[in-house]
A tleap script that builds the chain and sets N, CA, C and O, in Angstrom:
source leaprc.protein.ff14SB
mol = sequence {
  NMET GLN ARG GLN PHE VAL PRO ASN HIE TYR
  TYR ARG ASP LEU TYR LEU LYS LEU GLN GLY
  LEU ASN GLN GLY PHE LYS SER VAL ASP LYS
  TYR HIE LYS GLU MET GLU ILE THR MET ILE
  ARG ALA ASN VAL VAL GLU TYR ARG GLU THR
  THR MET ALA LYS PHE LEU ASN GLY LEU ASN
  GLN ASP ILE VAL SER VAL VAL GLU LEU GLN
  HIE TYR VAL GLU LEU LYS ASP MET VAL CYS
  MET VAL ARG LYS VAL GLU ARG GLN LEU LYS
  ARG LYS GLY HIE ILE ARG PRO THR PHE ASN
  SER GLY SER CSER
}
set mol.1.N position { -16.887 -26.031 18.931 }
set mol.1.CA position { -16.751 -26.213 17.453 }
set mol.1.C position { -15.742 -25.298 16.819 }
set mol.1.O position { -15.214 -25.709 15.785 }
set mol.2.N position { -15.419 -24.199 17.252 }
set mol.2.CA position { -14.530 -23.286 16.912 }
set mol.2.C position { -13.014 -24.006 17.034 }
set mol.2.O position { -12.194 -23.874 16.126 }
set mol.3.N position { -12.784 -24.629 18.009 }
set mol.3.CA position { -11.543 -25.304 18.223 }
set mol.3.C position { -11.381 -26.341 17.200 }
set mol.3.O position { -10.255 -26.557 16.751 }
set mol.4.N position { -12.432 -27.026 16.774 }
set mol.4.CA position { -12.359 -28.191 15.741 }
set mol.4.C position { -11.830 -27.609 14.421 }
set mol.4.O position { -10.935 -28.192 13.810 }
set mol.5.N position { -12.338 -26.540 14.005 }
set mol.5.CA position { -12.224 -25.954 12.686 }
set mol.5.C position { -11.174 -24.937 12.465 }
set mol.5.O position { -10.706 -24.826 11.332 }
set mol.6.N position { -10.732 -24.141 13.485 }
set mol.6.CA position { -9.902 -23.198 13.426 }
set mol.6.C position { -8.578 -23.571 14.038 }
set mol.6.O position { -8.469 -23.983 15.193 }
set mol.7.N position { -7.516 -23.392 13.148 }
set mol.7.CA position { -6.287 -23.904 13.471 }
set mol.7.C position { -5.676 -22.879 14.724 }
set mol.7.O position { -6.078 -21.731 14.917 }
set mol.8.N position { -4.693 -23.522 15.460 }
set mol.8.CA position { -4.204 -22.766 16.630 }
set mol.8.C position { -3.548 -21.408 16.095 }
set mol.8.O position { -3.723 -20.356 16.710 }
set mol.9.N position { -2.867 -21.465 15.051 }
set mol.9.CA position { -1.991 -20.291 14.479 }
set mol.9.C position { -2.834 -19.218 13.836 }
set mol.9.O position { -2.311 -18.180 13.430 }
set mol.10.N position { -4.202 -19.461 13.729 }
set mol.10.CA position { -4.933 -18.459 12.935 }
set mol.10.C position { -4.937 -17.050 13.391 }
set mol.10.O position { -4.668 -16.132 12.617 }
set mol.11.N position { -5.257 -16.855 14.715 }
set mol.11.CA position { -5.251 -15.663 15.481 }
set mol.11.C position { -3.833 -14.986 15.359 }
set mol.11.O position { -3.673 -13.790 15.115 }
set mol.12.N position { -2.885 -15.848 15.546 }
set mol.12.CA position { -1.453 -15.240 15.584 }
set mol.12.C position { -1.148 -14.864 14.296 }
set mol.12.O position { -0.370 -13.921 14.155 }
set mol.13.N position { -1.629 -15.445 13.275 }
set mol.13.CA position { -1.148 -14.913 11.962 }
set mol.13.C position { -2.125 -13.750 11.671 }
set mol.13.O position { -1.678 -12.822 10.996 }
set mol.14.N position { -3.285 -13.696 12.058 }
set mol.14.CA position { -4.054 -12.335 11.820 }
set mol.14.C position { -3.259 -11.173 12.425 }
set mol.14.O position { -2.947 -10.210 11.725 }
set mol.15.N position { -2.909 -11.261 13.803 }
set mol.15.CA position { -2.140 -10.365 14.524 }
set mol.15.C position { -0.864 -9.792 13.818 }
set mol.15.O position { -0.652 -8.588 13.673 }
set mol.16.N position { -0.066 -10.774 13.411 }
set mol.16.CA position { 1.041 -10.411 12.482 }
set mol.16.C position { 0.920 -9.686 11.357 }
set mol.16.O position { 1.658 -8.741 11.079 }
set mol.17.N position { -0.105 -10.134 10.590 }
set mol.17.CA position { -0.586 -9.489 9.312 }
set mol.17.C position { -1.050 -7.901 9.733 }
set mol.17.O position { -0.712 -6.892 9.115 }
set mol.18.N position { -1.748 -7.938 10.717 }
set mol.18.CA position { -2.162 -6.504 11.260 }
set mol.18.C position { -1.068 -5.542 11.599 }
set mol.18.O position { -1.043 -4.338 11.342 }
set mol.19.N position { -0.071 -6.340 12.283 }
set mol.19.CA position { 1.071 -5.495 12.695 }
set mol.19.C position { 1.812 -5.045 11.455 }
set mol.19.O position { 2.188 -3.878 11.339 }
set mol.20.N position { 1.994 -5.835 10.656 }
set mol.20.CA position { 2.980 -5.448 9.281 }
set mol.20.C position { 2.203 -4.789 8.232 }
set mol.20.O position { 2.790 -4.443 7.206 }
set mol.21.N position { 0.861 -4.560 8.380 }
set mol.21.CA position { 0.188 -4.075 7.338 }
set mol.21.C position { 0.445 -2.621 6.954 }
set mol.21.O position { 0.496 -1.724 7.795 }
set mol.22.N position { 0.595 -2.439 5.711 }
set mol.22.CA position { 1.036 -0.919 5.148 }
set mol.22.C position { 0.292 -0.808 3.783 }
set mol.22.O position { -0.241 -1.757 3.207 }
set mol.23.N position { 0.324 0.342 3.392 }
set mol.23.CA position { -0.434 0.761 2.254 }
set mol.23.C position { 0.318 0.340 0.895 }
set mol.23.O position { -0.300 -0.179 -0.035 }
set mol.24.N position { 1.553 0.573 0.855 }
set mol.24.CA position { 2.364 0.107 -0.330 }
set mol.24.C position { 1.755 0.697 -1.494 }
set mol.24.O position { 1.503 1.901 -1.523 }
set mol.25.N position { 1.464 -0.199 -2.610 }
set mol.25.CA position { 0.905 0.260 -3.887 }
set mol.25.C position { -0.788 0.324 -3.780 }
set mol.25.O position { -1.396 0.735 -4.769 }
set mol.26.N position { -1.439 -0.032 -2.736 }
set mol.26.CA position { -2.771 -0.071 -2.663 }
set mol.26.C position { -3.312 1.447 -2.588 }
set mol.26.O position { -2.594 2.403 -2.297 }
set mol.27.N position { -4.512 1.513 -2.854 }
set mol.27.CA position { -5.257 2.722 -2.670 }
set mol.27.C position { -5.651 2.786 -1.141 }
set mol.27.O position { -5.646 1.762 -0.457 }
set mol.28.N position { -5.996 4.030 -0.622 }
set mol.28.CA position { -6.239 4.189 0.813 }
set mol.28.C position { -7.398 3.523 1.144 }
set mol.28.O position { -7.552 3.069 2.278 }
set mol.29.N position { -8.374 3.396 0.129 }
set mol.29.CA position { -9.618 2.714 0.407 }
set mol.29.C position { -9.316 1.191 0.529 }
set mol.29.O position { -10.011 0.571 1.334 }
set mol.30.N position { -8.439 0.563 -0.118 }
set mol.30.CA position { -8.160 -0.773 -0.089 }
set mol.30.C position { -7.331 -0.918 1.247 }
set mol.30.O position { -7.575 -1.805 2.066 }
set mol.31.N position { -6.637 -0.265 1.356 }
set mol.31.CA position { -5.657 -0.466 2.866 }
set mol.31.C position { -6.585 -0.298 3.898 }
set mol.31.O position { -6.506 -1.029 4.885 }
set mol.32.N position { -7.602 0.705 3.802 }
set mol.32.CA position { -8.319 0.699 5.085 }
set mol.32.C position { -9.427 -0.409 5.361 }
set mol.32.O position { -9.841 -0.728 6.475 }
set mol.33.N position { -9.817 -0.920 4.174 }
set mol.33.CA position { -10.782 -2.067 4.011 }
set mol.33.C position { -9.953 -3.307 4.570 }
set mol.33.O position { -10.478 -4.096 5.357 }
set mol.34.N position { -8.654 -3.447 4.140 }
set mol.34.CA position { -8.140 -4.488 4.635 }
set mol.34.C position { -7.685 -4.440 6.020 }
set mol.34.O position { -7.543 -5.467 6.684 }
set mol.35.N position { -7.481 -3.413 6.414 }
set mol.35.CA position { -7.248 -3.296 7.962 }
set mol.35.C position { -8.517 -3.589 8.831 }
set mol.35.O position { -8.483 -4.256 9.865 }
set mol.36.N position { -9.537 -3.071 8.347 }
set mol.36.CA position { -10.611 -3.347 9.109 }
set mol.36.C position { -11.298 -4.673 9.155 }
set mol.36.O position { -11.931 -5.100 10.121 }
set mol.37.N position { -11.110 -5.286 8.003 }
set mol.37.CA position { -11.298 -6.768 7.762 }
set mol.37.C position { -10.560 -7.605 8.712 }
set mol.37.O position { -11.041 -8.490 9.420 }
set mol.38.N position { -9.173 -7.177 8.637 }
set mol.38.CA position { -8.332 -8.178 9.663 }
set mol.38.C position { -8.539 -7.930 11.073 }
set mol.38.O position { -8.361 -8.828 11.895 }
set mol.39.N position { -8.938 -6.662 11.430 }
set mol.39.CA position { -9.265 -6.349 12.956 }
set mol.39.C position { -10.604 -7.122 13.184 }
set mol.39.O position { -10.706 -7.714 14.259 }
set mol.40.N position { -11.607 -7.183 12.330 }
set mol.40.CA position { -12.693 -7.868 12.749 }
set mol.40.C position { -12.543 -9.310 12.763 }
set mol.40.O position { -13.142 -9.975 13.608 }
set mol.41.N position { -11.763 -9.869 11.862 }
set mol.41.CA position { -11.461 -11.514 11.946 }
set mol.41.C position { -10.777 -11.697 13.286 }
set mol.41.O position { -11.160 -12.590 14.042 }
set mol.42.N position { -9.752 -10.866 13.620 }
set mol.42.CA position { -8.960 -11.203 14.681 }
set mol.42.C position { -9.462 -10.655 16.030 }
set mol.42.O position { -8.776 -10.624 17.051 }
set mol.43.N position { -10.828 -10.193 15.915 }
set mol.43.CA position { -11.678 -9.804 17.181 }
set mol.43.C position { -10.792 -8.829 18.013 }
set mol.43.O position { -10.671 -8.940 19.233 }
set mol.44.N position { -10.140 -7.801 17.220 }
set mol.44.CA position { -9.420 -6.768 17.936 }
set mol.44.C position { -10.256 -5.736 18.336 }
set mol.44.O position { -10.968 -5.179 17.501 }
set mol.45.N position { -10.264 -5.350 19.712 }
set mol.45.CA position { -11.012 -4.313 20.364 }
set mol.45.C position { -9.881 -3.308 21.015 }
set mol.45.O position { -9.106 -3.766 21.855 }
set mol.46.N position { -9.813 -2.106 20.662 }
set mol.46.CA position { -8.672 -1.299 21.090 }
set mol.46.C position { -9.263 0.208 21.213 }
set mol.46.O position { -10.388 0.438 20.770 }
set mol.47.N position { -8.598 1.088 21.736 }
set mol.47.CA position { -8.937 2.426 21.845 }
set mol.47.C position { -8.914 3.022 20.299 }
set mol.47.O position { -8.201 2.582 19.397 }
set mol.48.N position { -9.789 4.048 20.199 }
set mol.48.CA position { -9.817 4.537 18.795 }
set mol.48.C position { -8.498 5.156 18.507 }
set mol.48.O position { -8.052 5.001 17.370 }
set mol.49.N position { -7.780 5.865 19.413 }
set mol.49.CA position { -6.588 6.462 19.168 }
set mol.49.C position { -5.492 5.527 18.757 }
set mol.49.O position { -4.644 5.917 17.954 }
set mol.50.N position { -5.452 4.179 19.315 }
set mol.50.CA position { -4.641 3.123 18.850 }
set mol.50.C position { -4.752 2.859 17.511 }
set mol.50.O position { -3.814 2.824 16.714 }
set mol.51.N position { -6.208 2.628 17.212 }
set mol.51.CA position { -6.504 2.315 15.789 }
set mol.51.C position { -6.134 3.240 14.735 }
set mol.51.O position { -5.775 2.888 13.611 }
set mol.52.N position { -6.246 4.576 15.190 }
set mol.52.CA position { -5.900 5.681 14.287 }
set mol.52.C position { -4.342 5.771 14.124 }
set mol.52.O position { -3.832 6.032 13.034 }
set mol.53.N position { -3.692 5.567 15.136 }
set mol.53.CA position { -2.144 5.555 15.291 }
set mol.53.C position { -1.611 4.453 14.211 }
set mol.53.O position { -0.759 4.669 13.349 }
set mol.54.N position { -2.301 3.217 14.447 }
set mol.54.CA position { -1.876 1.980 13.550 }
set mol.54.C position { -2.322 2.300 12.044 }
set mol.54.O position { -1.586 1.930 11.129 }
set mol.55.N position { -3.461 2.951 11.785 }
set mol.55.CA position { -3.642 3.199 10.425 }
set mol.55.C position { -2.717 4.184 9.919 }
set mol.55.O position { -2.184 3.968 8.831 }
set mol.56.N position { -2.445 5.282 10.587 }
set mol.56.CA position { -1.604 6.302 10.170 }
set mol.56.C position { -0.180 5.652 9.926 }
set mol.56.O position { 0.481 5.948 8.931 }
set mol.57.N position { 0.217 4.843 10.787 }
set mol.57.CA position { 1.652 4.370 10.567 }
set mol.57.C position { 1.810 3.301 9.368 }
set mol.57.O position { 2.868 2.897 8.886 }
set mol.58.N position { 0.618 2.978 9.040 }
set mol.58.CA position { 0.779 2.055 7.597 }
set mol.58.C position { 0.721 2.732 6.402 }
set mol.58.O position { 0.993 2.185 5.333 }
set mol.59.N position { 0.328 4.085 6.521 }
set mol.59.CA position { 0.169 4.846 5.302 }
set mol.59.C position { 1.571 5.301 4.508 }
set mol.59.O position { 2.649 5.442 5.087 }
set mol.60.N position { 1.395 5.471 3.316 }
set mol.60.CA position { 2.820 5.930 2.631 }
set mol.60.C position { 3.157 7.403 3.002 }
set mol.60.O position { 2.296 8.282 3.022 }
set mol.61.N position { 4.337 7.591 3.265 }
set mol.61.CA position { 5.011 8.734 3.897 }
set mol.61.C position { 4.476 10.086 3.284 }
set mol.61.O position { 4.297 11.042 4.038 }
set mol.62.N position { 4.207 10.193 1.881 }
set mol.62.CA position { 3.722 11.238 1.290 }
set mol.62.C position { 2.415 11.911 1.961 }
set mol.62.O position { 2.215 13.102 2.200 }
set mol.63.N position { 1.558 10.754 2.202 }
set mol.63.CA position { 0.254 11.147 2.983 }
set mol.63.C position { 0.409 11.440 4.307 }
set mol.63.O position { -0.213 12.389 4.785 }
set mol.64.N position { 1.194 10.727 5.021 }
set mol.64.CA position { 1.401 10.812 6.440 }
set mol.64.C position { 1.989 12.310 6.767 }
set mol.64.O position { 1.581 12.892 7.772 }
set mol.65.N position { 2.875 12.873 5.972 }
set mol.65.CA position { 3.614 14.058 6.254 }
set mol.65.C position { 2.409 15.119 6.153 }
set mol.65.O position { 2.483 16.099 6.894 }
set mol.66.N position { 1.387 15.008 5.355 }
set mol.66.CA position { 0.157 16.088 5.345 }
set mol.66.C position { -0.592 15.831 6.529 }
set mol.66.O position { -0.723 16.682 7.408 }
set mol.67.N position { -1.164 14.512 6.597 }
set mol.67.CA position { -2.355 14.255 7.656 }
set mol.67.C position { -1.964 14.454 9.045 }
set mol.67.O position { -2.697 14.966 9.891 }
set mol.68.N position { -0.553 13.948 9.286 }
set mol.68.CA position { -0.247 13.940 10.821 }
set mol.68.C position { -0.273 15.393 11.473 }
set mol.68.O position { -0.279 15.538 12.695 }
set mol.69.N position { -0.290 16.439 10.593 }
set mol.69.CA position { -0.372 17.744 11.090 }
set mol.69.C position { -1.636 18.044 11.610 }
set mol.69.O position { -1.729 19.072 12.282 }
set mol.70.N position { -2.779 17.243 11.405 }
set mol.70.CA position { -4.211 17.556 11.760 }
set mol.70.C position { -4.456 16.771 12.969 }
set mol.70.O position { -3.779 15.787 13.266 }
set mol.71.N position { -5.472 17.233 13.690 }
set mol.71.CA position { -5.962 16.486 14.857 }
set mol.71.C position { -7.303 15.860 14.614 }
set mol.71.O position { -8.228 16.577 14.233 }
set mol.72.N position { -7.471 14.611 14.800 }
set mol.72.CA position { -8.839 13.920 14.446 }
set mol.72.C position { -9.223 13.197 15.743 }
set mol.72.O position { -8.362 12.699 16.468 }
set mol.73.N position { -10.657 13.144 16.045 }
set mol.73.CA position { -11.133 12.520 16.940 }
set mol.73.C position { -11.710 11.109 16.554 }
set mol.73.O position { -11.849 10.185 17.356 }
set mol.74.N position { -12.030 11.068 15.209 }
set mol.74.CA position { -12.627 9.772 14.785 }
set mol.74.C position { -11.987 9.377 13.677 }
set mol.74.O position { -11.525 10.199 12.886 }
set mol.75.N position { -11.869 7.776 13.461 }
set mol.75.CA position { -11.005 7.410 12.253 }
set mol.75.C position { -11.712 7.647 11.090 }
set mol.75.O position { -11.033 7.708 10.066 }
set mol.76.N position { -13.134 7.827 10.971 }
set mol.76.CA position { -13.801 8.271 9.751 }
set mol.76.C position { -13.394 9.511 9.157 }
set mol.76.O position { -13.233 9.669 7.947 }
set mol.77.N position { -13.213 10.485 10.141 }
set mol.77.CA position { -12.762 11.712 9.627 }
set mol.77.C position { -11.370 11.726 9.113 }
set mol.77.O position { -11.051 12.327 8.087 }
set mol.78.N position { -10.481 10.988 9.917 }
set mol.78.CA position { -9.110 10.802 9.308 }
set mol.78.C position { -8.978 10.110 7.884 }
set mol.78.O position { -8.188 10.514 7.030 }
set mol.79.N position { -9.757 9.119 7.728 }
set mol.79.CA position { -9.898 8.386 6.447 }
set mol.79.C position { -10.220 9.295 5.465 }
set mol.79.O position { -9.640 9.279 4.380 }
set mol.80.N position { -11.302 10.286 5.800 }
set mol.80.CA position { -11.840 11.197 4.543 }
set mol.80.C position { -10.707 12.056 4.368 }
set mol.80.O position { -10.476 12.377 3.202 }
set mol.81.N position { -9.951 12.499 5.254 }
set mol.81.CA position { -8.843 13.488 4.892 }
set mol.81.C position { -7.705 12.740 4.133 }
set mol.81.O position { -7.145 13.258 3.166 }
set mol.82.N position { -7.392 11.530 4.596 }
set mol.82.CA position { -6.392 10.807 3.727 }
set mol.82.C position { -6.603 10.639 2.229 }
set mol.82.O position { -5.728 10.675 1.364 }
set mol.83.N position { -8.171 10.409 2.034 }
set mol.83.CA position { -8.608 10.159 0.734 }
set mol.83.C position { -8.438 11.435 -0.024 }
set mol.83.O position { -8.000 11.375 -1.173 }
set mol.84.N position { -8.760 12.636 0.538 }
set mol.84.CA position { -8.564 13.838 -0.153 }
set mol.84.C position { -7.049 14.114 -0.515 }
set mol.84.O position { -6.695 14.514 -1.624 }
set mol.85.N position { -6.189 13.856 0.543 }
set mol.85.CA position { -4.686 14.149 0.334 }
set mol.85.C position { -4.355 13.113 -0.704 }
set mol.85.O position { -3.581 13.505 -1.578 }
set mol.86.N position { -4.764 11.917 -0.789 }
set mol.86.CA position { -4.372 10.897 -1.883 }
set mol.86.C position { -4.752 11.424 -3.184 }
set mol.86.O position { -3.964 11.297 -4.121 }
set mol.87.N position { -5.846 11.986 -3.341 }
set mol.87.CA position { -6.353 12.523 -4.661 }
set mol.87.C position { -5.594 13.693 -5.060 }
set mol.87.O position { -5.289 13.831 -6.245 }
set mol.88.N position { -5.265 14.530 -4.204 }
set mol.88.CA position { -4.642 15.634 -4.554 }
set mol.88.C position { -3.032 15.242 -4.926 }
set mol.88.O position { -2.483 15.782 -5.886 }
set mol.89.N position { -2.485 14.472 -4.265 }
set mol.89.CA position { -1.123 14.012 -4.641 }
set mol.89.C position { -1.102 13.335 -6.082 }
set mol.89.O position { -0.284 13.585 -6.967 }
set mol.90.N position { -2.104 12.476 -6.146 }
set mol.90.CA position { -2.249 11.926 -7.536 }
set mol.90.C position { -2.243 12.895 -8.688 }
set mol.90.O position { -1.490 12.769 -9.654 }
set mol.91.N position { -3.289 14.058 -8.512 }
set mol.91.CA position { -3.363 14.939 -9.401 }
set mol.91.C position { -1.927 15.678 -9.707 }
set mol.91.O position { -1.567 15.989 -10.842 }
set mol.92.N position { -1.257 15.880 -8.657 }
set mol.92.CA position { 0.083 16.477 -8.865 }
set mol.92.C position { 1.119 15.649 -9.195 }
set mol.92.O position { 2.262 16.091 -9.315 }
set mol.93.N position { 0.821 14.382 -9.371 }
set mol.93.CA position { 1.813 13.544 -9.750 }
set mol.93.C position { 2.984 13.007 -8.631 }
set mol.93.O position { 4.022 12.393 -8.875 }
set mol.94.N position { 2.495 13.416 -7.439 }
set mol.94.CA position { 3.597 13.252 -6.424 }
set mol.94.C position { 3.416 11.916 -5.571 }
set mol.94.O position { 4.308 11.594 -4.786 }
set mol.95.N position { 2.453 11.260 -5.693 }
set mol.95.CA position { 2.347 9.991 -4.943 }
set mol.95.C position { 3.184 8.849 -5.380 }
set mol.95.O position { 3.236 8.428 -6.535 }
set mol.96.N position { 3.822 8.390 -4.384 }
set mol.96.CA position { 4.521 7.161 -4.461 }
set mol.96.C position { 4.572 6.265 -3.427 }
set mol.96.O position { 4.441 6.785 -2.319 }
set mol.97.N position { 4.736 4.972 -3.448 }
set mol.97.CA position { 4.703 4.226 -2.310 }
set mol.97.C position { 5.929 4.138 -1.550 }
set mol.97.O position { 6.896 3.511 -1.983 }
set mol.98.N position { 5.935 4.719 -0.469 }
set mol.98.CA position { 7.139 4.662 0.492 }
set mol.98.C position { 6.526 4.191 1.722 }
set mol.98.O position { 5.485 4.646 2.198 }
set mol.99.N position { 7.347 3.097 2.291 }
set mol.99.CA position { 6.837 2.437 3.470 }
set mol.99.C position { 7.242 3.224 4.714 }
set mol.99.O position { 8.404 3.599 4.875 }
set mol.100.N position { 6.352 3.445 5.514 }
set mol.100.CA position { 6.539 4.129 6.862 }
set mol.100.C position { 7.164 3.334 7.717 }
set mol.100.O position { 6.608 2.264 7.961 }
set mol.101.N position { 8.354 3.611 8.335 }
set mol.101.CA position { 9.205 2.881 9.067 }
set mol.101.C position { 8.607 2.865 10.723 }
set mol.101.O position { 9.052 2.125 11.600 }
set mol.102.N position { 7.647 3.734 10.876 }
set mol.102.CA position { 7.051 3.724 12.223 }
set mol.102.C position { 7.762 4.764 13.144 }
set mol.102.O position { 7.506 4.788 14.348 }
set mol.103.N position { 8.622 5.589 12.596 }
set mol.103.CA position { 9.142 6.604 13.357 }
set mol.103.C position { 8.876 7.874 12.620 }
set mol.103.O position { 9.412 8.091 11.533 }
set mol.104.N position { 8.032 8.747 13.206 }
set mol.104.CA position { 7.698 9.911 12.544 }
set mol.104.C position { 8.078 11.064 13.253 }
set mol.104.O position { 7.846 12.180 12.788 }
savepdb mol mol.pdb
quit
């Protein structure tokens, strides 16, 4: 039944979306939710370190420069810290969308 209703390119498009996903002008919560939904739809199963690296790679550089100095075991802990950093940067007026090129 899935072959009949799901186009051949569906999963390829989801993988491409996931690979190019970044925060941009979105909040951390929206970015995280979009990443989770895309991973669920694409049936992605990977090591938690890989998921955390993918999440960190798509964040704005202002946030990455603070968060990458910490060590996290779970993604939920990292997301919590990223939210705190985002709030702090917004209060200071330093937050701006910069796209992480993948080389940290």
